[in-house]
Backbone as CSV, one residue per row, in Angstrom:
resi,resn,N_x,N_y,N_z,CA_x,CA_y,CA_z,C_x,C_y,C_z
1,MET,60.159,181.222,-39.978,60.859,180.871,-41.290,62.388,180.518,-40.629
2,GLU,62.944,179.603,-41.664,64.492,179.473,-41.493,65.144,180.260,-41.641
3,GLY,66.313,181.118,-41.434,67.373,181.991,-41.892,68.128,182.027,-43.158
4,SER,67.784,180.660,-43.658,69.100,180.098,-44.658,67.546,180.448,-46.079
5,ILE,66.635,180.232,-45.465,65.181,180.281,-46.443,65.269,181.917,-46.882
6,GLN,65.139,182.799,-45.465,64.822,184.113,-45.787,66.218,184.875,-46.487
7,GLN,67.478,184.156,-46.353,68.395,184.862,-47.355,68.484,184.355,-48.634
8,ASP,67.814,183.294,-49.032,67.618,182.983,-50.099,66.513,184.048,-50.605
9,TYR,65.352,184.297,-50.288,64.587,184.953,-50.294,64.635,186.662,-50.787
10,ALA,66.128,186.894,-49.662,66.248,187.781,-50.060,67.260,188.020,-51.560
11,LEU,68.020,187.033,-52.056,68.751,187.473,-52.812,67.846,187.270,-54.005
12,LEU,66.815,186.253,-54.070,65.799,186.444,-54.859,65.117,187.558,-55.336
13,GLU,64.977,188.369,-54.137,63.976,189.884,-54.325,65.422,191.091,-54.985
14,THR,66.679,191.064,-54.371,67.449,191.243,-54.693,67.737,191.430,-56.451
15,ILE,67.633,190.198,-56.835,67.654,190.138,-58.332,67.015,190.775,-59.080
16,VAL,65.835,190.190,-58.902,64.292,190.726,-59.679,64.240,192.454,-59.514
17,HIS,64.285,192.912,-58.125,64.389,194.130,-57.999,65.076,195.521,-58.569
18,TRP,66.441,194.574,-59.274,67.482,195.428,-59.795,67.764,195.224,-61.364
19,GLU,66.860,194.332,-61.530,67.456,193.700,-63.173,65.603,193.309,-63.519
20,GLY,64.570,193.226,-62.934,63.634,193.360,-63.628,63.191,191.713,-64.164
21,ARG,64.234,190.931,-64.068,63.788,189.651,-64.869,64.602,188.791,-63.618
22,LEU,63.911,187.737,-63.287,64.200,186.333,-62.620,64.001,185.146,-62.943
23,THR,64.735,184.340,-63.821,64.905,183.291,-63.785,65.565,181.998,-62.976
24,ILE,65.262,180.686,-63.040,65.421,179.566,-62.334,66.914,179.390,-62.557
25,GLN,67.609,179.629,-63.639,68.828,178.985,-63.944,69.646,180.346,-62.844
26,GLN,69.129,181.232,-62.839,69.971,182.270,-61.830,69.839,182.119,-60.455
27,LEU,68.972,181.926,-59.759,68.742,180.908,-58.237,69.629,179.625,-58.745
28,GLU,69.566,179.027,-59.164,70.101,177.736,-59.071,71.652,178.200,-59.058
29,ASN,72.517,179.215,-60.173,73.705,179.432,-59.844,73.855,180.404,-58.757
30,SER,73.112,181.097,-58.440,73.376,182.381,-57.421,73.486,181.114,-55.940
31,LEU,72.865,180.238,-55.864,72.403,179.995,-54.080,72.978,178.425,-54.353
32,LYS,73.696,177.928,-55.646,74.351,176.831,-55.389,73.779,175.625,-55.067
33,ILE,72.268,175.702,-55.701,71.377,174.600,-55.166,71.173,173.898,-56.813
34,SER,70.634,172.665,-56.669,69.989,171.945,-57.621,68.722,172.655,-58.419
35,ARG,68.528,172.304,-59.692,67.458,173.204,-60.217,65.898,172.742,-59.665
36,SER,65.818,172.074,-59.355,64.541,171.542,-58.375,64.362,172.351,-57.210
37,THR,65.474,172.187,-56.589,65.400,173.202,-55.121,64.940,174.462,-55.660
38,ALA,65.695,175.201,-56.659,65.763,176.609,-56.871,63.810,176.722,-57.139
39,GLN,63.263,175.420,-57.962,62.037,175.935,-58.355,61.102,175.943,-57.282
40,LYS,61.664,175.082,-56.484,60.664,174.741,-54.913,60.997,176.164,-54.014
41,ARG,62.176,176.310,-54.108,62.178,177.911,-53.579,61.381,179.185,-54.388
42,LEU,61.331,178.843,-55.593,60.855,180.245,-55.974,59.092,179.888,-56.363
43,LYS,58.775,178.596,-56.049,57.391,178.324,-55.922,56.940,178.773,-54.462
44,ASP,57.781,178.390,-53.492,57.105,178.587,-52.160,56.680,180.346,-51.778
45,TYR,58.411,180.878,-52.601,58.294,182.356,-51.989,56.759,182.917,-52.746
46,ARG,56.333,182.298,-54.225,55.251,183.007,-55.010,54.034,182.481,-54.338
47,ASN,54.062,181.435,-53.577,52.999,180.680,-52.537,52.493,181.787,-51.490
48,GLN,53.314,182.047,-50.884,53.595,183.247,-49.592,53.166,184.464,-50.204
49,HIS,54.007,185.034,-51.486,53.630,186.593,-51.155,53.307,186.800,-52.821
50,PRO,51.963,185.793,-53.217,51.524,185.909,-54.780,51.032,187.097,-55.633
51,SER,51.349,188.652,-55.091,51.182,189.710,-55.504,52.503,190.531,-55.542
52,GLN,53.521,189.665,-56.024,55.129,189.991,-55.501,55.407,189.985,-57.195
53,LEU,55.584,188.079,-57.848,56.217,188.245,-59.105,54.863,187.853,-60.219
54,GLU,55.496,188.230,-61.320,54.565,187.982,-62.363,55.934,186.988,-63.370
55,TYR,54.872,186.170,-64.005,55.807,185.515,-65.291,56.076,186.304,-66.655
56,ASP,56.615,186.502,-67.094,56.630,187.688,-68.553,56.603,186.594,-69.292
57,GLU,56.125,185.832,-70.126,56.218,184.770,-71.417,57.664,185.839,-72.320
58,SER,57.937,186.853,-72.887,58.340,187.754,-73.919,59.860,187.434,-73.109
59,LEU,59.587,187.528,-72.109,61.097,187.499,-71.175,62.003,186.707,-70.866
60,LYS,60.838,185.284,-70.574,61.112,184.117,-70.298,61.781,183.845,-69.016
61,GLY,61.182,184.962,-67.937,61.518,185.022,-66.531,60.560,185.572,-65.747
62,TYR,60.675,185.506,-64.312,59.797,186.744,-63.488,60.310,188.015,-63.215
63,VAL,59.202,188.376,-63.260,59.276,190.204,-63.004,58.347,190.722,-62.098
64,PRO,58.694,191.778,-61.993,58.220,192.456,-60.359,56.653,193.158,-60.809
65,ALA,55.675,192.409,-59.996,54.191,193.002,-60.377,54.219,194.448,-59.756
66,GLU,53.019,194.955,-60.329,52.985,196.519,-60.033,53.111,196.934,-58.244
67,SER,52.344,195.713,-57.762,52.769,195.890,-56.389,53.376,195.134,-55.429
68,PHE,54.665,195.029,-56.291,55.961,194.513,-55.792,56.611,195.774,-54.639
69,GLN,57.152,195.073,-53.440,58.255,195.522,-52.369,59.240,194.936,-51.939
70,PRO,59.989,194.990,-51.615,61.060,194.311,-51.002,60.357,194.051,-49.725
71,LEU,60.544,192.579,-49.420,60.011,192.037,-48.268,61.043,191.576,-47.416
72,TYR,62.131,191.060,-47.883,63.366,190.429,-46.988,64.813,191.110,-47.706
73,HIS,64.779,192.339,-47.893,65.822,193.070,-48.384,65.506,194.549,-48.043
74,ASP,66.709,195.321,-47.874,66.234,196.912,-48.020,65.936,197.707,-49.403
75,GLY,66.324,196.836,-50.120,66.570,197.581,-51.315,67.757,198.499,-51.742
76,ASP,68.793,197.940,-50.849,69.981,198.810,-51.450,70.867,198.081,-51.922
77,ILE,71.352,199.034,-53.395,71.851,198.897,-54.352,73.470,198.046,-53.887
78,ASN,73.971,198.206,-53.028,75.233,197.531,-52.378,74.806,195.812,-52.036
79,GLN,73.692,195.356,-51.973,73.547,194.009,-51.872,73.304,193.579,-53.230
80,TYR,72.725,193.992,-54.508,72.896,193.894,-55.681,74.566,193.511,-56.129
81,ASN,75.158,194.942,-55.429,76.477,194.667,-56.108,77.549,193.559,-55.434
82,ILE,77.013,193.249,-54.191,77.747,191.933,-53.778,77.291,190.583,-54.195
83,TRP,75.998,190.690,-54.884,75.570,189.288,-56.095,76.609,189.281,-56.945
84,LEU,76.552,190.636,-57.583,77.637,190.519,-59.377,78.867,190.131,-59.013
85,HIS,79.329,190.706,-58.037,80.792,190.044,-57.605,80.965,188.757,-57.316
86,GLU,79.555,188.074,-56.405,80.040,186.927,-56.166,79.542,186.114,-57.617
87,SER,78.696,186.280,-58.435,78.055,185.633,-59.966,79.258,186.194,-60.705
88,GLY,80.380,186.560,-60.399,81.337,186.607,-61.676,80.620,187.329,-62.760
89,GLU,79.710,188.246,-62.779,79.300,189.097,-63.874,79.511,190.476,-63.571
90,LYS,80.814,190.890,-62.354,81.293,192.167,-62.316,81.699,192.728,-63.362
91,GLU,82.730,191.748,-64.723,83.228,192.912,-65.464,82.724,193.660,-66.278
92,PHE,81.098,193.159,-66.495,80.206,194.566,-67.496,79.675,195.221,-66.610
93,LEU,79.121,194.985,-65.385,78.245,195.800,-64.722,79.105,196.653,-63.799
94,ILE,79.225,196.284,-62.505,79.614,197.392,-61.434,80.725,196.603,-61.160
95,ASP,81.986,198.107,-60.871,83.232,197.531,-60.560,83.654,197.935,-58.971
96,LEU,84.159,197.424,-58.357,84.718,197.867,-56.797,85.819,198.405,-56.782
97,VAL,86.092,199.750,-55.944,87.517,200.756,-56.279,88.192,200.077,-54.595
98,ASP,89.102,199.158,-55.003,90.173,198.645,-53.757,90.367,200.177,-53.364
99,THR,90.538,199.869,-51.768,91.259,200.876,-51.005,92.559,199.536,-50.214
100,PRO,93.908,200.758,-50.012,95.106,199.949,-49.854,94.856,199.782,-48.050
101,LEU,93.922,199.278,-47.477,94.125,198.752,-46.025,94.691,197.943,-45.399
102,ARG,95.553,198.217,-44.321,95.950,197.160,-44.125,95.182,195.943,-43.109
103,GLN,95.651,194.810,-43.610,95.226,193.665,-42.992,95.564,193.465,-41.645
104,ILE,94.210,193.325,-40.737,93.561,193.301,-39.258,94.138,192.141,-38.787
105,GLU,95.436,191.755,-38.036,95.705,190.361,-37.456,94.642,189.965,-36.436
106,ALA,93.791,188.728,-36.727,92.800,188.255,-35.496,93.500,188.204,-34.394
107,PRO,94.805,187.524,-33.993,95.199,187.683,-32.204,95.249,188.937,-31.747
108,LEU,95.075,189.932,-32.141,95.046,191.262,-31.567,93.990,191.897,-31.402
109,ILE,93.005,191.498,-32.312,91.581,191.404,-32.217,90.598,190.824,-31.341
110,ARG,90.929,189.693,-31.041,90.315,188.914,-30.113,89.840,189.087,-28.684
111,PRO,91.201,189.369,-28.324,90.901,189.888,-26.911,89.992,191.540,-26.629
112,ILE,90.164,192.087,-27.652,89.689,193.408,-27.719,88.079,193.100,-27.967
113,LEU,87.730,192.017,-28.257,86.114,191.538,-28.855,85.837,191.087,-27.559
114,TYR,86.579,190.700,-27.188,85.800,189.885,-25.830,86.020,190.564,-24.657
115,ALA,86.943,191.953,-24.275,86.845,192.962,-23.636,85.443,193.557,-23.845
116,ILE,85.263,193.858,-24.804,84.264,194.495,-25.426,82.943,193.772,-24.890
117,ARG,82.754,192.386,-25.168,81.290,191.321,-24.596,81.556,191.102,-22.810
118,LYS,82.562,191.454,-22.363,82.870,191.192,-21.079,82.923,192.355,-20.302
119,GLN,83.035,193.231,-20.839,82.976,194.893,-19.995,84.472,194.822,-19.518
120,GLN,85.396,194.721,-20.041,86.568,194.737,-19.499,87.732,195.793,-19.986
121,SER,88.679,196.202,-19.006,89.635,196.597,-19.868,90.806,196.162,-20.198
122,ILE,91.516,196.751,-21.059,92.724,195.834,-21.725,94.037,196.819,-21.669
123,ASP,94.885,196.128,-21.616,96.426,196.259,-21.804,96.546,196.472,-23.050
124,VAL,97.297,197.385,-24.279,97.707,197.635,-25.221,98.924,198.280,-25.800
125,CYS,98.938,197.665,-26.857,100.575,198.655,-27.179,99.513,199.329,-28.830
126,TYR,99.894,200.585,-28.861,99.064,201.287,-29.923,99.592,202.354,-30.362
127,ARG,99.635,202.801,-32.027,100.786,203.583,-32.293,99.837,204.568,-32.855
128,SER,100.502,206.069,-32.843,99.636,207.079,-33.054,100.351,207.898,-33.684
129,MET,100.167,209.126,-34.269,100.964,210.036,-34.667,101.568,210.652,-33.886
130,ASN,101.479,210.661,-32.838,102.511,211.275,-31.626,103.553,209.854,-31.012
131,ASN,102.997,208.781,-31.440,103.718,207.900,-30.618,103.765,206.407,-32.002
132,PRO,104.242,206.848,-32.903,104.410,206.220,-34.431,105.123,204.482,-34.029
133,HIS,106.040,204.544,-32.889,106.433,203.315,-32.616,105.752,202.828,-31.491
134,GLY,104.665,203.184,-31.087,103.684,202.223,-30.219,104.402,202.876,-28.674
135,ALA,103.035,203.189,-28.205,102.594,203.203,-26.382,101.875,202.504,-25.671
136,ASP,102.086,201.985,-24.625,100.854,201.431,-24.117,99.935,202.054,-23.425
137,ARG,98.919,201.525,-23.618,97.465,202.285,-22.795,96.860,200.851,-22.328
138,ILE,96.191,201.298,-21.560,94.587,200.936,-20.556,93.954,201.353,-21.258
139,ILE,92.842,201.182,-22.076,91.715,201.131,-22.835,90.363,200.235,-22.110
140,SER,89.182,200.833,-22.140,87.657,200.415,-21.792,87.223,200.185,-23.078
141,PRO,87.517,199.388,-23.813,86.653,199.601,-25.184,85.020,198.752,-25.206
142,HIS,84.431,199.839,-25.857,82.229,198.882,-25.842,81.998,199.310,-27.150
143,SER,82.644,199.608,-28.357,82.197,199.251,-29.237,83.060,199.412,-30.451
144,LEU,82.801,198.870,-31.835,83.316,199.026,-33.425,82.667,200.105,-34.014
145,ILE,83.778,200.670,-34.683,82.864,201.726,-35.593,83.783,201.159,-37.030
146,PHE,82.991,201.260,-38.283,83.534,201.270,-39.320,83.137,202.664,-39.987
147,ASP,83.876,203.320,-40.389,83.750,204.643,-41.466,83.593,204.528,-42.956
148,GLY,83.509,203.377,-43.245,83.553,203.084,-44.744,84.912,203.014,-45.192
149,ILE,85.973,202.960,-44.663,87.333,202.596,-45.053,88.143,202.124,-43.976
150,ARG,88.300,202.513,-42.849,88.751,201.827,-41.714,87.666,201.364,-40.277
151,HIS,88.516,200.512,-39.611,87.685,200.420,-38.440,88.019,200.559,-37.262
152,HIS,86.742,201.161,-36.311,87.914,201.903,-35.034,87.478,201.219,-34.052
153,VAL,88.117,201.047,-32.762,87.608,200.985,-31.470,87.050,201.900,-30.937
154,ARG,85.804,202.217,-30.314,85.314,203.338,-29.139,85.857,202.717,-28.062
155,ALA,86.253,203.607,-27.093,86.930,203.036,-25.583,87.554,204.140,-24.806
156,TYR,87.488,204.169,-23.500,87.691,204.825,-22.988,89.195,204.957,-22.624
157,CYS,89.703,205.887,-22.523,91.319,205.797,-22.227,91.743,206.289,-20.973
158,GLU,92.247,205.472,-20.187,93.058,205.912,-18.689,93.701,206.933,-19.288
159,LEU,95.155,207.081,-20.105,95.546,208.184,-20.160,95.106,209.404,-20.458
160,LYS,94.066,209.398,-21.274,93.330,210.584,-21.577,92.351,211.390,-20.457
161,GLN,91.947,209.833,-19.767,90.703,210.055,-19.142,89.551,210.576,-19.806
162,ASP,89.370,210.192,-21.219,88.206,210.109,-21.626,87.826,209.159,-22.459
163,PHE,86.612,209.084,-23.613,86.518,208.444,-24.210,87.149,209.007,-25.573
164,ARG,87.391,207.599,-26.485,88.231,208.072,-27.743,88.066,206.874,-28.595
165,ASP,88.494,207.167,-29.489,88.340,206.516,-30.880,90.060,205.710,-31.720
166,PHE,90.055,204.654,-31.579,91.578,203.939,-31.474,91.275,203.287,-33.150
167,VAL,92.097,203.369,-33.722,92.166,202.643,-35.347,92.494,201.594,-35.053
168,LEU,91.796,200.366,-35.610,92.124,199.231,-35.211,93.193,198.118,-35.675
169,SER,93.537,198.954,-36.910,94.751,198.622,-37.559,96.432,199.495,-37.039
170,ARG,96.007,199.898,-35.979,96.776,200.574,-35.035,97.556,199.970,-34.140
171,PHE,96.650,198.851,-33.710,96.857,197.927,-32.260,98.269,197.154,-32.783
172,VAL,99.553,197.155,-32.036,100.370,196.019,-32.035,100.558,194.940,-31.530
173,LEU,101.098,193.990,-31.754,101.576,193.091,-31.009,102.872,193.341,-29.944
174,ASP,103.213,193.499,-28.656,104.043,193.853,-27.859,105.498,192.980,-28.497
175,GLU,106.725,193.584,-27.787,108.153,192.809,-28.052,108.261,191.460,-28.017
176,ARG,107.510,190.652,-27.418,107.356,189.319,-27.095,106.287,188.392,-28.480
177,ASP,105.392,189.556,-29.111,104.518,189.231,-30.261,103.755,188.426,-29.088
178,LYS,103.181,188.984,-28.107,102.011,188.766,-27.501,101.028,189.589,-27.489
179,PRO,99.426,189.481,-27.524,98.249,190.104,-28.135,98.153,190.642,-26.866
180,PRO,97.259,191.941,-26.800,96.940,192.453,-25.593,96.313,191.387,-24.681
181,LEU,96.812,192.127,-23.310,96.149,191.343,-22.087,95.313,192.185,-21.157
182,LEU,94.199,191.273,-20.695,92.622,191.955,-19.909,93.132,192.425,-18.493
183,ASN,93.051,193.426,-18.358,93.075,194.361,-16.751,92.274,194.821,-16.163
184,GLY,91.258,193.646,-16.142,89.975,193.519,-14.868,89.035,194.766,-15.330
185,PRO,88.101,194.951,-14.244,86.791,195.512,-15.459,87.077,196.607,-15.471
186,ALA,86.087,197.026,-16.740,86.242,198.270,-17.474,86.116,199.036,-16.064
187,ILE,87.065,200.557,-16.492,86.809,201.705,-15.740,85.366,202.348,-16.085
188,GLN,85.324,202.762,-17.762,83.911,203.820,-17.748,83.784,202.380,-18.895
189,THR,82.338,202.386,-19.127,81.382,201.831,-19.793,80.505,202.461,-21.282
190,ARG,80.093,201.649,-21.690,79.183,202.771,-22.927,78.027,203.713,-22.380
191,GLU,77.497,202.978,-21.155,76.709,204.004,-20.792,76.812,204.884,-20.320
192,GLN,78.563,205.251,-19.665,79.047,206.711,-19.445,79.710,207.400,-20.563
193,ASP,79.772,206.907,-22.246,79.812,207.473,-23.259,79.267,208.839,-23.645
194,LYS,78.840,209.853,-23.014,77.929,210.819,-23.542,78.130,211.027,-25.084
195,ALA,79.138,211.351,-25.658,78.556,210.924,-27.269,78.412,210.131,-28.137
196,TRP,78.763,208.737,-27.251,77.764,207.832,-28.106,77.182,207.589,-27.950
197,ASN,76.231,208.339,-26.509,74.502,208.110,-26.731,73.753,209.566,-26.518
198,THR,74.812,210.249,-27.459,73.895,211.489,-27.686,73.857,211.676,-29.407
199,GLN,72.539,211.531,-30.211,72.019,211.766,-31.335,72.148,213.095,-31.740
200,ILE,72.726,213.164,-32.391,72.977,214.819,-33.549,72.116,214.639,-34.692
201,GLU,71.026,216.049,-34.865,70.386,216.181,-36.030,70.608,217.267,-36.389
202,PHE,70.953,217.451,-38.058,71.454,218.415,-38.447,70.755,218.298,-39.993
203,CYS,71.283,219.313,-41.037,70.511,219.445,-41.962,71.829,219.513,-42.767
204,ILE,71.723,219.020,-44.458,72.487,219.462,-45.548,71.476,219.974,-46.527
205,GLU,72.487,220.910,-47.223,71.531,221.979,-48.610,72.493,221.946,-49.577
206,PRO,72.111,222.686,-50.800,72.910,222.667,-51.626,73.575,223.907,-51.209
207,ASP,75.236,223.602,-51.575,75.643,224.807,-51.533,75.309,226.344,-52.651
208,SER,74.851,227.346,-51.291,74.294,228.437,-52.015,75.138,229.388,-53.290
209,ARG,76.133,228.921,-53.453,76.633,229.322,-54.737,76.460,229.131,-55.824
210,LEU,75.874,227.769,-55.788,75.230,227.222,-57.117,74.421,227.860,-57.682
211,ASN,74.109,228.089,-58.804,72.856,228.442,-59.477,71.669,227.578,-59.556
212,ARG,70.209,228.064,-59.415,69.036,227.633,-59.523,69.052,225.794,-59.633
213,ALA,69.401,225.832,-61.142,69.332,224.673,-61.572,70.421,223.507,-60.728
214,GLN,71.556,224.089,-60.598,72.609,223.096,-60.299,72.245,222.792,-58.787
215,GLN,71.604,223.747,-58.032,71.190,223.265,-56.796,69.809,222.464,-57.040
216,GLN,69.137,222.355,-57.700,67.956,221.075,-57.512,68.633,219.933,-57.829
217,LEU,69.786,220.153,-59.070,70.402,218.203,-59.453,70.850,218.187,-58.120
218,ILE,71.498,219.228,-57.003,71.868,218.415,-55.757,70.890,218.029,-55.056
219,ALA,69.775,218.685,-54.946,68.586,218.275,-54.556,68.335,216.975,-54.634
220,TYR,68.160,216.623,-55.668,67.338,215.870,-56.171,68.499,214.376,-55.874
221,GLU,69.880,214.702,-56.221,70.615,213.382,-56.146,70.660,213.195,-54.643
222,TYR,70.489,214.350,-53.898,70.485,213.934,-52.296,69.247,213.717,-51.504
223,GLN,68.364,213.636,-52.318,66.939,213.608,-51.538,66.975,214.538,-50.800
224,MET,66.535,215.770,-51.174,66.036,216.874,-50.091,64.912,216.805,-50.626
225,GLN,64.324,217.836,-49.480,63.148,218.388,-49.870,62.796,219.690,-49.736
226,ALA,62.004,220.127,-50.460,61.796,221.774,-50.307,61.150,222.313,-49.526
227,ASN,61.821,223.393,-48.984,61.008,224.024,-47.256,60.843,225.532,-47.675
228,ASP,59.856,225.936,-47.357,59.729,227.380,-48.165,60.445,228.417,-47.250
229,GLN,61.049,228.180,-46.081,61.704,228.760,-45.167,63.413,228.907,-45.421
230,PHE,63.813,227.755,-45.728,65.426,226.974,-45.990,65.522,226.786,-47.347
231,GLY,64.714,226.377,-48.084,65.511,225.776,-49.409,65.216,224.529,-49.507
232,TRP,66.080,223.722,-50.295,66.035,222.585,-50.139,66.949,222.041,-49.334
233,GLN,66.744,221.035,-48.567,67.272,220.736,-47.446,66.958,219.185,-46.903
234,ARG,67.847,218.219,-46.274,67.926,216.986,-45.954,68.428,216.922,-44.680
235,GLN,67.636,216.411,-43.936,67.812,216.006,-41.917,68.492,214.804,-42.364
236,LEU,69.728,214.753,-41.678,70.517,213.602,-41.043,70.368,213.374,-39.781
237,SER,70.918,212.252,-39.258,71.114,211.757,-37.608,71.606,210.983,-37.881
238,CYS,72.309,211.314,-36.595,73.925,210.277,-36.363,74.192,210.111,-34.754
239,ARG,74.625,209.344,-34.018,75.476,209.794,-32.987,76.604,210.637,-32.784
240,ALA,76.837,211.404,-31.788,77.982,212.291,-32.234,79.184,211.895,-31.714
241,ALA,79.387,210.164,-31.378,80.648,210.027,-31.475,81.102,209.234,-32.816
242,VAL,80.215,209.355,-33.859,80.656,209.253,-35.363,80.155,210.113,-36.244
243,LEU,79.905,211.424,-35.874,79.474,212.508,-36.484,80.871,213.207,-37.478
244,GLN,82.073,213.206,-36.971,83.220,213.527,-37.870,83.706,212.550,-39.129
245,TYR,83.148,211.038,-38.545,83.202,210.085,-39.931,82.100,210.147,-40.922
246,LEU,80.764,210.604,-40.590,79.939,210.966,-41.705,80.342,212.340,-42.605
247,LEU,80.591,213.368,-41.480,81.059,214.678,-42.607,82.342,214.379,-43.402
248,LYS,83.176,213.209,-43.032,84.213,213.194,-44.494,83.471,212.219,-45.219
249,ARG,82.769,211.217,-45.019,82.052,210.468,-45.905,81.238,211.517,-47.117
250,LEU,80.612,212.850,-46.404,79.809,213.631,-47.064,80.795,214.635,-47.680
251,ARG,82.444,214.846,-47.393,82.997,215.635,-47.797,83.141,217.100,-47.765
252,LEU,82.334,217.048,-46.140,82.283,218.441,-45.535,82.937,219.208,-44.417
253,ASP,84.052,218.181,-44.067,85.368,218.099,-42.939,85.908,219.316,-43.936
254,LEU,86.240,219.352,-44.903,86.414,220.786,-45.482,85.667,221.510,-46.442
255,GLN,86.183,222.986,-46.351,85.330,223.747,-47.508,86.383,224.394,-48.783
256,GLN,85.123,223.647,-49.498,85.882,223.488,-51.124,85.731,225.400,-51.677
257,GLU,86.782,225.687,-52.308,87.062,227.152,-52.834,85.781,227.379,-53.976
258,ILE,85.618,225.870,-54.491,84.779,225.952,-56.086,83.817,225.436,-55.842
259,PRO,82.071,226.155,-55.722,81.015,225.546,-55.536,80.582,224.356,-55.827
260,GLN,81.437,223.912,-57.075,81.089,222.792,-57.890,81.890,221.643,-57.643
261,ALA,82.811,221.917,-56.719,83.620,220.951,-55.774,82.843,220.865,-54.607
262,GLN,82.302,221.699,-53.890,81.544,221.644,-52.965,80.165,221.050,-52.586
263,GLN,79.329,221.513,-53.473,77.839,221.054,-54.020,77.066,220.899,-52.375
264,ILE,77.321,220.283,-51.515,76.622,220.044,-50.148,77.380,220.805,-49.474
265,VAL,76.273,221.898,-48.379,77.069,222.655,-47.010,76.186,222.111,-45.907
266,ILE,76.715,222.258,-44.850,75.826,222.143,-43.444,75.214,223.238,-43.214
267,SER,73.418,223.042,-42.939,72.663,224.061,-42.296,73.559,225.418,-41.818
268,SER,72.998,226.598,-42.799,73.999,227.603,-41.408,73.380,227.407,-39.672
269,LYS,72.357,227.188,-39.715,71.738,226.997,-38.261,72.107,225.561,-37.575
270,ASP,72.439,225.053,-38.338,73.039,223.870,-37.538,74.726,223.899,-37.302
271,ARG,75.325,224.889,-37.932,76.972,224.567,-37.794,77.877,224.376,-36.407
272,ASP,77.097,225.634,-35.775,77.640,225.779,-34.384,77.428,224.776,-33.093
273,LYS,76.346,224.023,-33.908,75.974,222.772,-32.938,76.795,221.662,-32.788
274,LEU,77.265,221.610,-33.910,77.752,220.373,-34.337,79.955,220.538,-33.588
275,LYS,79.948,221.860,-33.519,81.109,222.223,-33.368,81.721,221.457,-32.223
276,PRO,81.033,221.187,-31.082,82.128,220.678,-29.187,81.739,219.171,-29.928
277,TRP,81.278,217.989,-31.199,81.092,216.896,-31.007,82.223,216.794,-32.241
278,LEU,83.450,217.055,-32.612,84.450,217.158,-33.258,85.482,216.990,-32.668
279,PHE,86.305,215.965,-32.911,87.266,215.668,-31.972,88.160,214.397,-32.783
280,SER,89.066,214.614,-31.834,90.678,213.877,-32.562,90.674,212.416,-32.037
281,HIS,91.664,211.418,-32.947,91.931,210.318,-32.476,92.365,209.923,-31.292
282,GLY,91.993,208.754,-31.029,93.180,208.033,-29.719,94.802,208.658,-29.728
């Protein structure tokens, strides 16, 4: 099946999954196609997957059948959110919180992406808290990371003799407004990055300072499972190299004095094993 048709089916499923109703007009407007094409797309989908949708005369649209399961998308509400904002219905449904992010300059990023693909080292000018005006570094980048707010470059740093994370927006042009320069084969590659190749598993649980009803609420919110030995817990897994970003997203990087603010904690049996993998930026 063509990729564009799969994308159309994914959008079709996203709408019906979250709104419980799909119309030809929604497909026509969302996909920017003619009414006849929208009718054909829906007909083809129903022919291929006859147990997915049913027509509801009272709602004048198609609704999920009892056996409906997303086949072309993962059921993530963010996909629905994206569709809402593209369709112009954002004013009364879901709003996005904008963050004050610095625009990343394409001429800076292109050679970094090229170096990643070709396993090359690269000579960059990078600003840090220790060198806010910028300092030269030679790095061997192998991956990009998005922590939900900022993009980072995972790279081997010749200065630090170790793998580090570099904030993408802190790379700058040199005094001649020239982009970073390639500097030969990478000194170290992804295969040598132990933290990148190490998978960490740990459990989160409700803060024990909360009362039982509050703990049950938190357990439900974070989809925790009841455990006779440890109470409510949920197991998480990530690369050791991105552990610090996951903990920040969960607000587990700081201990809150008020249990209602803390809500969740790392399981006591897992805390010590996480400490070696928490490190600073480049």
